[in-house]
C-alpha positions, 0 to 999 in steps of 0.5 A: 539923699532922703526928703521930708515934706511936712504938713498939718502947721496952721493957727489954734487957739490955746487948748486945742490941737494939731497933728503935723505929718512928715513923709520922707522917702529917699535912703532910709536906712533901716535903723534911725529914728525920726523925731520933730525939733521946734525953734522957737523965735530967739532960741535953739533948736530943741527936741520934740519928741522921736521914735526909733526904729523898734518904736521906742519914743523921747519926748521932752519934758514939755511935751510930756502927756500932750504930744504924742509921735507915731510912726507908719513903717509902711508909708515912711511918715510919722505923725505928731499929734499935739493936743492941750496946747499952749503958746509956749509951743509956737515955733516951726517945727522940724522934721528929722531923720537921723539914719544910722550905721554903726557909729556914725549916723546922717542927719536930714531935714525937713523944710519947718511948718509953723505952729501958733497957738493963739492964748 
C-alpha cells in the first residue's frame, strides 16, 4: 500500500502563487509516475502535471508555463509550484502515485486539498 499526504492548498487571489506538497510512503515501486490531478465542481478529474521516475514531465496545456512539478526522491515528496493562478484553477487537487510493473499498474490517491482562486 501507498499512503499520500497532501498539503499546501488554500485561498489565493488571482495572479498569486501556491505550492502543493505530497509526501508518499509505503510500497513505491522503482518505476513509477507521480502526479497531480484536479477536479472542479461538476467536472471530471483531469491531469494537471506528472513526473516519471526518470524525471520526464507532462503538463496539461492549461497550466503549461505557469505550474512546475518537481520530485525529491530522497524524501519521496513531490511539489507543484503554481504561479499566476487564475480562477479556473479552482479545484480539489489530488496527488497520485502510479506504480508500474511490466504492462500493469496500480494507482494510489491522496485525500485531496482544496485550491480556491478568487478574482
